[in-house]
C-alpha positions in Angstrom: 26.6 120.0 154.0 26.7 116.2 153.6 23.0 115.8 154.3 22.1 118.7 152.0 24.1 117.2 149.1 23.2 113.5 149.6 19.7 114.0 151.2 17.8 113.1 148.0 20.1 110.1 147.4 19.3 108.8 150.9 15.6 109.3 150.4 15.6 107.6 147.0 17.6 104.7 148.5 15.0 104.2 151.2 12.1 104.4 148.8 13.8 102.1 146.2 14.6 99.4 148.8 11.1 99.6 150.3 9.6 99.3 146.7 11.9 96.3 146.1 10.6 94.5 149.2 7.0 95.1 148.1 7.7 94.1 144.6 9.7 90.8 145.2 10.4 90.4 148.9 13.8 90.2 150.5 15.5 88.6 147.5 14.5 91.7 145.4 15.9 93.9 148.3 19.3 92.1 148.0 19.4 92.4 144.2 18.6 96.1 144.3 21.2 96.7 147.0 23.9 94.9 144.9 23.0 96.7 141.7 23.2 100.1 143.6 26.8 99.2 144.8 27.7 98.0 141.2 26.5 101.3 139.7 28.4 103.5 142.2 31.6 101.5 141.9 31.5 101.6 138.1 30.7 105.3 138.0 33.0 107.0 140.4 35.3 108.2 137.5 32.1 109.5 135.9 31.4 111.7 139.0 35.0 113.1 138.9 34.8 114.0 135.2 31.3 115.4 135.5 32.5 117.6 138.4 35.2 119.0 136.2 32.6 120.1 133.6 29.9 121.1 136.2 32.1 123.5 138.0 32.2 125.7 134.9 28.4 126.0 134.9 26.4 128.6 136.9 24.0 127.7 139.7 20.9 127.6 137.4 22.5 124.9 135.1 23.8 123.0 138.1 20.2 122.8 139.3 19.1 121.7 135.8 21.7 118.9 135.9 20.4 117.8 139.3 16.7 117.8 138.3 16.1 117.2 134.6 19.5 115.5 134.4 18.5 113.0 137.1 15.3 112.1 135.2 17.2 111.5 132.1 19.8 109.4 133.9 17.5 107.4 136.1 14.5 106.9 133.9 15.9 107.5 130.5 19.1 105.5 130.6 18.3 102.9 133.3 14.7 102.1 132.4 13.8 103.4 128.9 17.1 102.8 127.1 17.2 98.9 127.5 13.6 98.8 126.2 14.4 101.0 123.2 17.4 98.7 122.4 15.0 95.7 122.3 12.4 97.6 120.3 14.9 98.6 117.6 16.9 95.3 117.5 13.8 93.1 117.4 11.7 95.6 115.3 9.0 95.8 117.9 6.6 98.6 118.9 7.4 100.3 122.2 4.3 98.7 123.9 5.3 95.3 122.7 8.9 95.9 123.9 7.7 96.9 127.4 5.4 93.8 127.5 8.3 91.6 126.5 10.5 93.1 129.3 7.8 92.4 131.9 6.5 89.0 130.7 9.3 87.2 128.8 12.4 88.2 130.7 14.7 85.6 129.2 13.9 86.6 125.6 14.3 90.3 126.6 17.7 89.6 128.1 18.7 87.7 125.0 17.8 90.6 122.7 19.6 93.2 124.9 22.7 90.9 125.0 22.6 90.5 121.2 22.5 94.3 120.8 25.6 94.6 123.0 28.2 94.9 120.2 26.6 98.1 118.9 26.1 99.6 122.4 29.8 98.8 123.4 31.1 100.2 120.1 29.2 103.5 120.5 30.0 104.0 124.2 33.6 102.8 123.8 34.4 105.3 121.0 32.8 108.2 122.8 34.8 107.5 126.0 38.0 106.8 124.0 37.7 110.3 122.4 37.4 111.9 125.9 40.5 110.0 127.0 42.5 110.8 123.9 41.7 114.5 123.9 42.7 114.7 127.6 46.0 113.0 127.3 47.1 114.9 124.1 46.5 118.3 125.7 49.5 120.1 127.2 48.6 120.7 130.8 50.4 122.8 133.4 49.8 120.1 136.1 51.0 116.7 135.1 50.5 113.5 137.1 52.7 110.9 135.2 55.0 113.7 134.1 57.4 111.9 131.6 54.5 110.1 129.9 52.2 113.1 129.8 55.0 115.4 128.4 55.6 113.0 125.6 51.9 112.7 124.8 51.4 116.5 124.9 54.2 116.7 122.2 52.4 114.1 120.1 49.1 116.0 120.6 50.5 118.9 118.5 49.8 116.7 115.4 46.4 117.9 114.0 43.4 115.5 114.4 45.6 112.8 116.0 43.0 111.7 118.5 40.4 111.2 115.7 42.9 109.2 113.6 43.9 107.0 116.6 40.2 106.5 117.5 39.3 105.4 113.9 42.3 103.0 113.8 41.2 101.5 117.2 37.6 101.2 115.8 38.8 99.5 112.6 41.0 97.0 114.6 38.1 96.4 117.0 35.6 95.7 114.2 38.0 93.3 112.5 39.3 91.4 115.6 36.3 91.7 118.1 33.3 92.4 115.8 34.0 89.5 113.4 33.6 87.1 116.4 31.1 89.1 118.6 29.9 87.3 121.7 26.2 86.5 121.5 23.6 85.2 124.0 24.2 81.5 124.7 28.0 81.7 124.0 27.8 81.7 120.2 29.9 84.0 118.0 28.6 85.9 115.0 30.0 88.4 112.5 29.1 91.9 113.7 32.0 93.8 112.1 29.7 96.1 110.1 27.5 96.8 113.1 30.5 97.6 115.3 32.0 99.9 112.6 28.7 101.9 112.1 28.0 102.2 115.8 31.5 103.2 116.6 31.4 105.9 113.9 28.1 107.1 115.4 29.7 107.4 118.8 32.6 109.3 117.3 30.3 111.7 115.4 28.2 112.3 118.6 31.4 113.2 120.5 32.6 115.6 117.8 29.3 117.3 117.4 28.3 117.7 121.1 31.8 118.2 122.4 32.7 120.6 119.6 29.6 122.8 120.1 30.2 122.8 123.8 33.8 123.8 123.3 32.9 126.4 120.7 30.4 128.2 122.9 32.7 127.9 125.9 35.5 129.7 124.0 33.1 132.4 122.8 31.9 132.9 126.4 35.5 133.3 127.6 36.1 135.8 124.8 33.0 137.8 125.8 34.2 137.9 129.4 37.6 139.1 128.4 36.0 141.8 126.4 33.9 142.8 129.4 37.0 143.1 131.5 38.5 145.4 128.9 35.4 147.6 129.2 33.6 146.6 126.0 29.9 145.9 125.8 29.0 142.2 125.9 26.1 139.8 125.2 27.4 137.0 127.3 24.1 136.2 129.1 22.5 134.5 126.1 25.9 133.0 125.2 26.3 131.6 128.7 22.9 129.9 128.3 24.0 128.3 124.9 27.4 127.3 126.3 25.8 125.7 129.4 23.1 124.0 127.3 25.7 122.3 125.1 27.8 121.4 128.2 24.6 119.9 129.7 24.0 117.9 126.5 27.7 116.7 126.6 27.3 115.7 130.3 24.2 113.7 129.5 25.8 111.8 126.6 28.9 111.3 128.8 26.6 109.8 131.5 24.9 107.6 128.9 28.2 106.2 127.7 29.3 105.5 131.3 26.0 103.8 132.1 26.2 101.3 129.2 28.5 98.9 131.1 26.3 99.2 134.2 23.1 98.4 132.2 24.6 95.4 130.4 26.5 94.2 133.6 23.2 94.3 135.5 21.9 91.4 133.4 24.5 89.2 135.1 22.6 89.8 138.3 19.0 90.0 137.2 16.9 90.2 134.0 14.0 91.9 135.8 13.6 95.4 134.3 11.9 96.8 137.5 14.7 95.7 139.8 17.3 96.9 137.4 15.8 100.3 137.2 15.5 100.6 141.0 19.1 99.4 141.7 20.8 101.4 138.9 18.6 104.4 139.6 19.7 104.5 143.2 23.3 104.2 142.1 22.8 107.1 139.5 21.5 109.3 142.3 24.7 108.9 144.3 26.8 109.6 141.3 24.9 112.9 140.8 25.2 113.8 144.5 28.9 112.9 144.5 29.5 115.1 141.5 27.8 118.1 143.2 29.8 117.4 146.4 33.1 117.4 144.5 32.1 120.8 142.9 31.0 122.4 146.2 33.9 121.2 148.2 36.4 122.3 145.5 37.9 118.8 145.7 39.3 118.9 142.2 41.2 122.1 143.0 42.6 120.6 146.3 43.4 117.2 144.8 44.8 118.1 141.4 45.6 114.7 140.1 42.0 113.3 140.6 40.9 114.4 137.1 44.0 112.7 135.6 43.1 109.4 137.4 39.5 109.6 136.2 40.5 110.2 132.6 42.9 107.2 132.7 40.0 105.2 134.1 37.9 106.4 131.2 40.5 105.1 128.8 40.5 101.8 130.6 36.7 101.6 130.5 36.7 102.4 126.7 39.2 99.5 126.1 37.1 97.2 128.3 33.9 98.1 126.5 35.5 97.4 123.1 36.9 94.1 124.3 33.4 93.0 125.6 32.2 92.9 122.0 33.9 89.5 121.8 34.8 88.6 125.4 32.9 88.5 128.6 34.6 90.6 131.3 33.5 90.6 134.9 32.0 94.0 136.0 34.1 93.7 139.2 37.3 94.0 137.2 35.9 97.1 135.3 34.9 98.7 138.6 38.2 97.9 140.3 40.4 99.4 137.5 38.6 102.7 138.0 38.8 102.6 141.8 42.6 101.7 141.7 43.4 104.5 139.2 41.4 107.2 141.0 42.8 105.9 144.4 46.3 106.2 143.1 45.7 109.8 141.7 44.1 110.8 145.1 47.1 109.4 147.0 49.5 111.3 144.7 47.5 114.5 145.2 47.7 114.1 149.0 51.5 113.6 148.9 51.9 116.6 146.6 49.9 118.8 149.0 52.0 117.6 152.0 55.2 118.4 150.0 54.0 121.9 149.1 52.8 122.6 152.6 56.2 121.5 154.1 57.9 123.8 151.6 55.5 126.6 152.5 54.3 126.9 148.9 50.7 127.8 147.8 48.5 124.8 146.9 49.5 122.7 149.9 47.0 121.5 152.5 48.8 121.4 155.9 
């Protein structure tokens, strides 16, 4: 089971590390290995949230996520995305941007760093919306029960998550954007850029997440009609629902990868080594997602999803703060690890308690 799920990740790791040695010797090997670990540690919460969405998809769309989704994640976000940022921010053609990435690495790093406020605002707002929509929903299973009960009551206020997200964006644009950190330690006014990018992130979440939810609800209605003996047309609908869920997953993965891509520049400004290291890490995140789905881990350890969403909230806050301040990637990664670790431990204790009481849901 383990080999079948992680087999491709092991193969890509071996190929990536060998390619690194051929490209830049043992120094390159070390850099790629460090970047792989960085990406995995930053993205564990991503895998848990992905698993929660992926388990709703059928086998076909799970396969699409593992094939086309991998190409988008590894090549699109970890290789093409930084080059596109440079092309747009420096108003260069795609060929010139690639040439700059390969021949003038310092200038390339400078341009990507200067584009960071807009990237952080977009990703931060997208992730913040995921967090807010999760905590304001009334759930049967609660991890931090008193807090989550109070938040669920607040969540009955219409459009509250959007209002809070817009307030956070406005405050971030004024406090962080007005003194955005730039390459070389200087500060410039990027309030307008932060505001526009944040709104773009919010709109992306509302459109993709809204369509995904809409088709998912229709699919559930069709399935209920089928159980009642009525004719159905759920096959096409399942395709639409899964397609928009797939799009949502890809945008989610992109938002998670922003901090990894930017953080990678603290280790190297070589686009090839960055793509190799982050690509290997992305493969493990995908494999871990599938492993969690196939093992039914989220059903067995019911608080894991809560921990992952709290980690998303923390990551959103960190991304918005990095508009002005430099925050070490180790801190970002550790916040996620600690929150997910705590939720896992709480789940284990719950299972033991239920098992001792002879109730369903306990793992003896």
